[in-house]
C-alpha positions as CSV (number, residue, x, y, z in Angstrom):
1,Q,122.0,-42.2,-23.4
2,V,124.6,-41.1,-25.3
3,Q,125.7,-37.1,-25.0
4,L,128.6,-34.9,-26.5
5,V,128.3,-31.7,-25.7
6,E,130.5,-29.1,-27.3
7,S,131.7,-25.9,-25.9
8,G,134.4,-23.0,-26.2
9,G,133.5,-21.5,-29.6
10,G,132.8,-18.3,-30.1
11,L,134.7,-15.5,-31.8
12,V,138.6,-14.8,-32.1
13,Q,140.6,-12.4,-34.2
14,F,143.5,-13.6,-37.1
15,G,146.1,-15.3,-35.1
16,G,144.2,-16.1,-32.1
17,S,144.2,-19.6,-29.9
18,L,140.9,-21.4,-28.8
19,R,140.8,-24.8,-27.0
20,L,137.1,-27.0,-27.8
21,S,135.8,-29.0,-25.1
22,C,133.7,-32.2,-25.4
23,A,131.9,-33.6,-22.7
24,A,130.6,-36.8,-22.8
25,S,128.3,-39.2,-21.3
26,G,126.0,-42.4,-21.6
27,F,129.3,-44.5,-22.8
28,T,132.8,-46.0,-21.8
29,F,134.5,-42.6,-23.0
30,S,138.0,-44.5,-22.5
31,R,136.4,-47.6,-25.6
32,S,135.5,-45.0,-27.5
33,T,137.1,-43.5,-30.9
34,M,136.6,-39.6,-30.3
35,N,137.2,-38.0,-33.1
36,W,136.4,-33.7,-34.2
37,Y,135.0,-32.8,-37.2
38,R,133.9,-29.3,-38.6
39,Q,131.6,-28.1,-41.4
40,A,132.7,-24.6,-42.8
41,P,129.9,-22.7,-44.1
42,G,128.6,-23.5,-47.6
43,K,131.0,-26.9,-47.7
44,E,130.9,-30.8,-46.2
45,R,131.6,-32.0,-43.1
46,E,135.4,-32.6,-43.3
47,L,137.7,-34.2,-39.7
48,V,139.8,-31.9,-38.1
49,A,143.1,-33.6,-38.1
50,G,145.4,-33.1,-35.1
51,S,148.2,-32.1,-36.6
52,G,150.1,-28.4,-37.1
53,R,148.0,-25.6,-35.3
54,F,145.3,-28.2,-33.7
55,T,146.2,-30.5,-31.3
56,I,143.8,-33.3,-29.7
57,S,143.4,-34.6,-26.4
58,R,141.7,-36.6,-24.4
59,D,141.0,-36.8,-20.4
60,N,139.5,-40.5,-19.9
61,D,138.8,-39.4,-16.7
62,K,136.8,-36.8,-17.2
63,N,135.4,-37.9,-19.9
64,T,136.6,-35.0,-22.1
65,L,138.0,-34.5,-25.8
66,Y,139.7,-31.8,-26.2
67,L,140.4,-29.5,-29.4
68,Q,143.5,-26.8,-29.0
69,M,143.9,-24.5,-32.0
70,N,146.0,-22.2,-32.2
71,S,146.9,-19.8,-35.0
72,L,143.3,-19.7,-36.5
73,K,142.6,-18.3,-39.6
74,P,139.5,-16.7,-41.3
75,E,139.4,-20.2,-42.9
76,D,138.7,-21.9,-39.9
77,T,135.3,-20.6,-39.0
78,A,133.3,-23.8,-38.4
79,V,130.6,-25.0,-36.4
80,Y,133.0,-27.9,-34.9
81,Y,131.7,-31.4,-34.0
82,C,132.5,-33.9,-31.8
83,S,132.2,-37.2,-32.9
84,A,131.7,-40.7,-30.5
85,Y,132.7,-43.7,-32.8
86,Y,132.0,-46.6,-30.2
87,F,130.7,-50.5,-30.7
88,G,129.9,-49.7,-34.3
89,V,127.3,-47.2,-34.1
90,R,128.6,-43.2,-34.9
91,Y,127.4,-40.2,-32.3
92,W,127.2,-37.1,-32.8
93,G,127.1,-33.3,-30.8
94,K,125.2,-30.6,-31.6
95,G,127.9,-28.4,-31.9
96,T,129.8,-25.1,-31.3
97,L,130.5,-22.1,-33.9
98,V,134.0,-20.8,-34.4
99,T,134.4,-17.5,-36.3
100,V,137.8,-16.0,-36.7
101,S,137.8,-12.8,-38.0
102,S,140.2,-11.2,-40.5
């Protein structure tokens, strides 16, 4: 059974940093395409690009995906979801809430 469990969210001040983790199990992590998405209140879910302030990395030995977020802004407030695309099926975690205060 595929499981994706996000952690590391919370409340952070403007300009702060957070690192999110996604622990994966139930499939061959190294053979999957992994992404981060986010959904802000009242908005559609969107893909998080790993560029600029955000860095995406993975550790295939630990079956874990990471999202390093720096210089956070209030508009980054959202639920952040880990997603795996594995043999034609997309799986989702339950998400972790990131709140950036101004």
